[in-house]
C-alpha positions, 0 to 999 in steps of 0.5 A: 524182391518179392516172396512167397510163403512157404510151409515146409515139414520137417522130420526125423527119427534117427540119431540126435532129432532135435538137434538134426531139426535144430541145425535143418532151421538154421540152414533153411534160413541161410538158403539163398533168397530166404528167411525162416518167418516161424518154427513150430515146437516139436511133436512127438509122433508114431512113425508112419509107414506105407502099412500104416502107424507102427510104434516098434519103428523109433518115434518122430520129431515133426515140426512146421517151418513157415519160410518167406523166399524168394526161390521158385517153387523147384528151387526151394524143393533142390535146396530142401534136397541139399539140407537132406543130404547134408544131414544124411538123409539116404532113401532106400524104401519109402516111409523108411527112417530117416534122419531128416526129412524135409516136405513142402506142404505150401507154396502160397497158393500154387499149385503144381502137380508134376513128376518131380513135385506135388505143391500142395502136398497130396497126404498133407490134409491126412497128417496131424503130425503136418496140421496140428504143427501148421497150426501153432505157427499160423492159426488162420492156415488154410491148404490150397484145395482143402480148406481150413488146416484147423477144419482139415485136423479136427475132421481126423480120425483118431485121438489129437496130434500128440502135445508138443515136445518143446520149443524148436532148437 
């Protein structure tokens, strides 16, 4: 079986965030033709809304999982959405609070631009809460079409990403 290394960002800002993220990692590993390669530590971050960072909202825990998969990108996306639903994800507003958010950041070097899926994720290069944990698990990471993840993270304005809050559950 040919596999692809997928980068999945995980985030939660409602409920028992650490337990939810740990359960999501287990669910990713249980997807057909999928195996967790590595998982970053969890990083505490300020909630980002359509209007920008909002410290009045519940804080997020974010991390990244590298997943070896025999699924295609659309099959994996379906699996990610099913895991979100199992964890009570409701989509009421864009970038609203959520029990679990799973984003497919990269799928090998594949580029997809469809109504259903954009890979690489179109805003990954702007998000320290994706780039910093990704570097933890893949120090030589490259984002297709954007370059070295370390350089992308260094180029972001503002303070560096918050320190890790601990190992994944």
